[in-house]
C-alpha positions in Angstrom: 5.2 -16.9 -0.8 4.8 -20.2 -2.6 5.0 -23.9 -1.6 6.9 -26.4 -3.6 4.8 -29.3 -5.0 5.8 -31.9 -7.6 3.2 -33.4 -9.9 3.3 -36.6 -12.0 6.3 -37.7 -13.9 6.2 -38.7 -17.5 8.5 -39.1 -20.5 11.6 -36.9 -20.2 10.6 -36.1 -16.7 7.3 -34.4 -17.6 3.7 -35.2 -18.0 2.0 -34.0 -21.2 -0.5 -31.7 -19.6 -4.1 -30.7 -20.5 -7.2 -29.5 -18.7 -8.4 -32.1 -16.2 -11.4 -32.7 -18.5 -9.0 -34.4 -20.9 -7.2 -36.8 -18.6 -7.3 -39.4 -21.4 -4.6 -37.5 -23.2 -2.0 -38.4 -20.6 0.5 -41.2 -21.5 -0.4 -44.7 -20.4 0.8 -45.4 -16.8 1.7 -41.8 -16.1 -1.4 -41.3 -13.8 -0.3 -44.2 -11.5 3.3 -43.0 -11.4 2.0 -39.5 -10.7 0.0 -40.7 -7.8 2.9 -42.4 -6.2 5.2 -39.4 -6.7 2.6 -37.0 -5.3 2.0 -39.2 -2.2 5.7 -39.3 -1.5 6.1 -35.5 -2.0 3.1 -34.7 0.0 4.3 -36.8 2.9 7.5 -34.7 2.9 5.5 -31.5 2.7 3.4 -32.4 5.6 6.5 -33.3 7.7 8.0 -29.9 7.0 6.2 -27.5 4.5 8.2 -24.5 3.5 7.7 -21.4 1.5 10.0 -20.4 -1.4 10.4 -16.7 -2.0 11.3 -15.5 -5.5 11.4 -12.2 -7.2 11.4 -8.8 -5.4 8.7 -9.6 -2.8 7.1 -12.4 -0.9 4.7 -14.3 -3.1 6.2 -12.8 -6.3 7.1 -16.2 -7.8 8.8 -16.4 -11.1 6.7 -17.2 -14.2 7.8 -20.5 -15.7 7.4 -22.1 -19.1 4.2 -24.0 -19.3 4.0 -27.7 -19.9 3.5 -28.8 -23.5 0.2 -27.4 -24.6 -2.5 -29.8 -25.8 -6.0 -29.5 -26.9 -9.0 -30.5 -24.8 -10.8 -33.2 -26.8 -14.0 -32.4 -25.0 -14.1 -28.7 -25.9 -17.1 -27.5 -27.8 -17.9 -24.3 -29.6 -19.7 -23.2 -26.4 -16.8 -24.1 -24.1 -15.5 -21.3 -21.9 -12.0 -20.1 -21.2 -10.9 -21.7 -17.9 -8.7 -20.7 -15.0 -7.4 -23.5 -12.8 -5.8 -22.7 -9.5 -3.9 -25.4 -7.7 -3.2 -24.8 -4.1 -4.0 -26.0 -0.6 -6.3 -24.7 2.2 -3.3 -24.4 4.6 -1.0 -22.6 2.3 -0.9 -18.8 3.1 -0.7 -17.4 -0.4 -3.3 -20.0 -1.5 -5.7 -18.6 1.2 -5.1 -15.1 -0.2 -6.1 -16.4 -3.7 -9.4 -17.8 -2.4 -11.5 -14.5 -2.3 -10.0 -13.5 -5.7 -11.2 -16.8 -7.2 -14.7 -16.3 -5.7 -14.9 -12.8 -7.1 -13.9 -14.0 -10.6 -16.5 -16.7 -10.5 -19.3 -14.3 -9.6 -18.3 -11.4 -11.8 -17.5 -13.4 -14.9 -20.2 -16.1 -14.7 -21.0 -17.3 -18.2 -17.7 -16.0 -19.6 -15.1 -17.7 -17.5 -14.9 -21.1 -15.7 -12.9 -20.9 -12.5 -11.7 -24.1 -10.8 -9.7 -24.6 -7.5 -8.0 -27.9 -6.9 -6.6 -28.7 -3.4 -3.4 -30.6 -4.2 -3.2 -32.1 -0.7 -6.8 -33.3 -0.5 -7.0 -34.3 -4.2 -3.6 -35.4 -5.4 -5.1 -37.5 -8.2 -6.9 -34.4 -9.7 -3.7 -32.4 -9.4 -1.3 -35.0 -11.0 -2.0 -34.2 -14.7 -1.1 -30.6 -14.3 2.6 -31.3 -13.5 3.0 -28.3 -11.2 6.1 -27.3 -9.2 4.8 -24.8 -6.7 1.6 -23.8 -5.0 -0.4 -21.8 -5.7 -0.2 -22.2 -9.5 -2.7 -20.6 -11.9 -3.2 -22.2 -15.3 -5.0 -20.3 -18.1 -6.8 -22.5 -20.7 -8.5 -21.3 -23.9 -12.0 -22.3 -24.8 -10.5 -24.9 -27.0 -8.8 -26.5 -24.0 -5.3 -25.5 -24.9 -3.0 -24.2 -22.1 -2.2 -20.5 -22.8 -0.2 -19.5 -19.7 0.7 -20.5 -16.2 1.9 -18.5 -13.2 3.3 -19.6 -9.8 2.6 -17.8 -6.6 0.0 -15.2 -5.5 -1.6 -13.5 -8.5 -3.6 -10.3 -8.0 -7.0 -10.0 -9.5 -6.0 -7.1 -11.6 -3.1 -9.0 -13.0 -5.2 -12.0 -13.8 -7.7 -9.9 -15.7 -4.8 -8.1 -17.5 -3.3 -11.5 -18.5 -6.7 -12.7 -20.0 -6.9 -9.4 -21.9 -3.3 -9.9 -23.2 -4.3 -13.4 -24.2 -7.2 -12.0 -26.3 -10.0 -13.1 -24.0 -12.6 -10.4 -23.4 -14.0 -10.6 -19.9 -15.7 -7.2 -19.7 -18.7 -7.1 -17.4 -21.9 -5.3 -18.4 -22.1 -1.9 -16.8 -25.3 -2.8 -15.0 -23.5 -5.5 -12.9 -20.1 -3.9 -12.6 -19.3 -0.7 -10.8 -17.2 1.9 -12.6 -13.5 1.7 -11.9 -12.6 3.7 -8.8 -9.9 5.6 -10.6 -12.6 7.1 -13.0 -15.3 7.6 -10.5 -14.5 11.0 -8.9 -12.0 13.8 -9.1 -11.7 17.5 -8.4 -8.7 19.3 -9.7 -9.8 22.8 -9.0 -10.8 24.0 -5.5 -14.5 25.0 -5.2 -13.6 27.8 -2.9 -10.3 29.9 -3.2 -8.1 30.0 -0.1 -8.6 33.5 1.1 -6.4 33.2 4.2 -3.5 35.6 4.7 -0.1 34.1 3.8 1.2 34.5 7.4 -1.9 32.6 8.7 -1.2 29.5 6.8 1.4 26.8 7.8 4.1 26.3 5.2 4.1 22.5 5.8 0.6 21.3 6.5 -1.5 24.3 5.1 -3.3 24.4 8.4 -4.3 27.5 10.3 -1.4 29.0 12.3 -2.1 29.0 16.1 -0.9 32.4 17.4 0.3 30.7 20.6 2.5 28.1 18.8 3.5 30.1 15.7 7.0 29.2 14.6 9.1 31.3 12.2 12.2 30.3 10.2 14.2 33.1 8.6 15.6 32.5 5.1 17.3 34.7 2.6 14.0 34.8 0.6 11.9 35.8 3.6 10.2 34.4 6.7 8.7 30.9 6.5 5.8 30.4 9.0 4.7 27.2 10.6 1.7 26.4 12.8 3.9 24.8 15.5 7.4 23.6 16.2 6.3 20.1 15.0 5.7 21.3 11.4 9.1 23.0 11.5 10.7 19.7 12.5 8.9 17.9 9.7 10.3 20.4 7.3 13.8 20.1 8.8 13.7 16.3 8.3 12.6 16.9 4.7 15.8 19.0 3.9 18.6 16.5 4.2 21.0 18.6 2.1 21.0 21.9 4.0 18.7 21.8 7.0 18.4 25.2 8.7 20.2 25.9 12.0 18.4 26.6 15.2 19.7 30.2 15.1 17.3 30.9 12.2 14.2 29.7 14.1 12.0 31.7 16.5 9.0 30.4 18.5 6.1 32.1 20.2 6.2 32.5 24.0 3.0 30.8 25.2 2.5 33.3 28.0 3.2 36.6 26.2 2.7 35.9 22.5 6.1 37.4 21.6 8.6 35.7 19.3 11.7 34.5 21.1 14.8 32.6 19.9 14.1 28.9 19.7 17.5 28.0 21.0 17.1 29.7 24.4 13.4 28.9 25.0 12.2 26.4 27.6 9.6 23.9 26.4 6.8 22.1 28.2 6.3 18.9 26.3 3.0 17.1 27.1 0.0 15.4 25.5 -3.5 16.5 24.6 -6.8 14.8 25.0 -6.2 12.7 21.8 -2.7 11.7 23.1 -0.9 13.8 20.6 2.2 15.7 21.8 1.8 19.3 22.7 4.7 21.9 22.7 4.5 25.1 24.7 7.5 27.5 24.5 8.5 30.0 27.2 11.2 32.6 27.5 11.2 32.5 31.3 12.2 29.2 32.9 10.2 29.9 36.1 7.0 30.4 34.0 7.7 27.2 32.2 8.1 25.3 35.4 4.8 26.7 36.7 3.1 25.6 33.6 4.6 22.1 33.9 3.3 21.9 37.5 -0.2 23.0 36.5 -0.6 21.1 33.2 1.8 18.2 33.5 4.4 17.1 30.9 8.1 17.6 30.9 10.2 20.7 30.8 12.9 20.3 28.1 15.4 22.5 26.2 15.8 22.7 22.4 18.2 19.7 22.0 15.9 17.3 23.9 12.9 18.6 22.0 14.6 18.0 18.7 15.5 14.4 19.8 11.9 13.7 20.7 10.5 15.3 17.5 12.8 13.4 15.2 12.7 10.1 17.0 9.9 8.6 14.8 10.3 8.7 11.1 8.2 7.7 8.1 9.4 4.3 6.7 9.1 5.6 3.1 10.1 9.3 3.0 12.0 9.6 6.4 10.0 12.6 7.5 9.4 13.2 11.2 6.0 11.9 12.3 3.8 11.5 15.3 2.6 7.9 15.5 -0.8 9.2 16.5 -1.1 10.8 13.0 0.5 8.0 11.0 -0.4 4.6 9.6 1.2 1.7 11.4 3.2 -0.5 9.0 4.4 -4.1 9.6 7.1 -5.2 7.2 7.7 -8.8 6.2 10.4 -10.2 8.5 9.3 -8.5 11.7 10.1 -4.8 11.2 7.5 -2.3 12.4 7.5 1.3 11.1 5.1 4.1 10.1 3.8 5.8 7.1 3.4 9.6 7.6 0.4 9.4 5.2 -1.5 6.6 3.5 0.4 6.9 0.3 3.8 6.8 2.1 2.6 3.8 4.0 2.1 2.0 0.6 5.5 3.3 -0.4 7.2 1.3 2.3 6.6 -1.8 0.2 8.5 -0.1 -2.7 11.3 1.1 -0.5 11.8 -2.1 1.4 11.0 -4.4 -1.5 9.1 -6.6 0.9 5.4 -7.2 1.6 3.7 -5.1 4.2 0.6 -4.9 6.4 -1.0 -1.4 6.9 -3.3 -0.3 9.7 -5.0 2.9 8.6 -8.1 4.9 9.4 -10.9 6.5 7.4 -10.1 10.2 7.3 -13.7 11.1 7.8 -14.9 8.6 10.5 -11.8 7.0 11.9 -13.0 3.5 11.0 -10.2 0.9 10.7 -8.9 0.0 7.2 -6.4 -2.9 6.7 -4.2 -3.4 3.7 -1.9 -6.4 3.1 0.3 -6.9 0.1 1.8 -10.0 -1.5 4.3 -9.8 -4.3 3.8 -6.0 -4.6 0.0 -6.3 -5.0 -2.9 -5.8 -2.6 -3.8 -9.2 -1.3 -6.1 -8.3 1.5 -8.3 -5.2 1.8 -10.7 -4.7 4.7 -13.3 -3.4 4.1 -13.3 -4.4 0.4 -15.0 -1.1 -0.5 -12.1 1.0 0.8 -10.7 3.5 -1.6 -7.9 6.2 -1.6 -7.9 9.9 -2.2 -4.7 10.9 -4.1 -4.2 14.6 -3.4 -3.3 16.2 -6.7 -3.0 19.7 -8.0 -1.9 21.6 -11.1 1.5 23.3 -11.0 2.3 26.6 -12.7 2.8 24.7 -16.0 -0.5 22.9 -15.8 1.1 19.6 -14.9 -0.6 17.4 -12.2 1.6 17.0 -9.1 1.1 15.7 -5.6 -0.4 18.1 -3.0 1.8 16.5 -0.3 1.6 14.1 2.6 -1.1 16.0 4.4 -3.5 15.7 1.5 -3.7 11.9 1.0 -6.2 9.6 2.7 -8.1 6.3 2.8 -11.8 5.9 3.2 -14.0 2.8 3.9 -16.1 3.7 0.8 -16.6 6.2 -1.9 -19.5 8.0 0.0 -17.2 8.8 2.9 -14.6 10.2 0.5 -17.1 12.5 -1.2 -18.4 13.8 2.2 -14.8 14.5 3.2 -14.1 16.4 -0.1 -17.3 18.4 0.4 -16.1 19.4 3.9 -12.7 20.5 2.4 -13.5 23.0 -0.4 -9.9 23.7 -1.1 -8.9 20.0 -1.5 -8.0 18.8 -4.9 -7.3 15.3 -6.1 -8.8 12.1 -7.5 -10.3 8.9 -6.2 -8.2 5.8 -7.0 -8.3 2.2 -6.0 -5.8 1.3 -3.3 -4.3 -1.3 -5.6 -3.7 1.4 -8.2 -2.1 3.6 -5.6 0.2 0.8 -4.6 1.1 0.0 -8.2 2.2 3.6 -8.7 4.5 3.4 -5.7 6.0 0.0 -6.9 6.9 1.6 -10.2 9.3 4.1 -8.5 13.0 3.7 -9.0 15.4 3.7 -6.0 16.5 7.2 -7.1 12.9 8.5 -7.1 12.2 6.9 -3.7 15.4 8.6 -2.4 14.0 12.0 -3.5 10.4 11.4 -2.3 8.9 14.2 -0.2 12.2 16.1 0.0 12.3 19.9 0.1 15.4 21.4 -1.4 14.8 24.9 -0.1 12.1 26.7 1.9 10.5 29.5 0.0 7.7 31.6 1.5 4.3 30.9 0.0 
């Protein structure tokens, strides 16, 4: 999101622009005309400020041609490259820029000068820059010449990438700069082989199969085993082309331990101590009713169970999901949805082409993690130390592929991530920054998004 703002007007409708340290280079009389124009425009802005959305996401403003570049007459051989951000303290994307500017100041002290100008409070200072929208970031070389300008929210990673593209080296010494998250930690081979029997491992989540909720789907390639009816329904929702029919599915009778046809079973649908749904199957309706009376919940048949299980879907991959297991995602414009895992939550921004807000939890401690995006980039991350685990493994050909939705996670810091990995010896993957994880999702094409997390055919593991 950006706010429109008009600067001073000069010959041919423009002011020759330079760094504010070279105001003397402006044409005679332009400063006074600029002041008047700014006062008029700011009065209109105060009466009814509005945001202009451009590009594919809110805050993703189009890059415009810079004003005529000039040389700062005050530049010296020791002058620094300069980033000037023009905004306002009540402009939403401008507020999101504030912490980024502070980080750039601290991390690149002595190599980069960072200046913020509030165009509402200091219209005189803003006038020479001839801006159209706020926030606007202007890049000046050490010689005072304008190199580039950008309108709208600009992520820190993109600012640094632009400086690098412009030939300005802003590398920070290793002693004062932590190693990039994406290079800090990875484990692509399990430390302990998975010695569980095939029939004891859930096809969908890789969890242990509970003998009382074991669910089996027959295929022409053999039986596929799930830890519960819930994981069966996740798989069913991942097979849009040829989902299996109920006749192929058997569930375990809670009271006897015997497999019974899923279509004819009665189900007691309740909740556990963590408020997650529980499903108990019974071959005898009277036994099911007695269990419902003793433990609570509702007695339902297969059709109603399926409706309940498929009622909540992931906003990215469309898989069935329990809200208690998912990330809550708010989409720009008022839509609320879910991400079945942290990576799918980020993927909602790519699928919807809108900015999002994610409420996630640390996979180790349950601590809250908040992510907000602007223009397809992370604009708010709380806590700032939060990182992501990208579950990754090698396929038969040695290529790195995703380990699936159940193997992705956020953590409040790297230490928590490492503790979690130590507690899961079969887990493989790599530590990445959350901004990097989002960037990978934003690169996906509509065709790739449409195929995300889909299962063409169930094959016994």
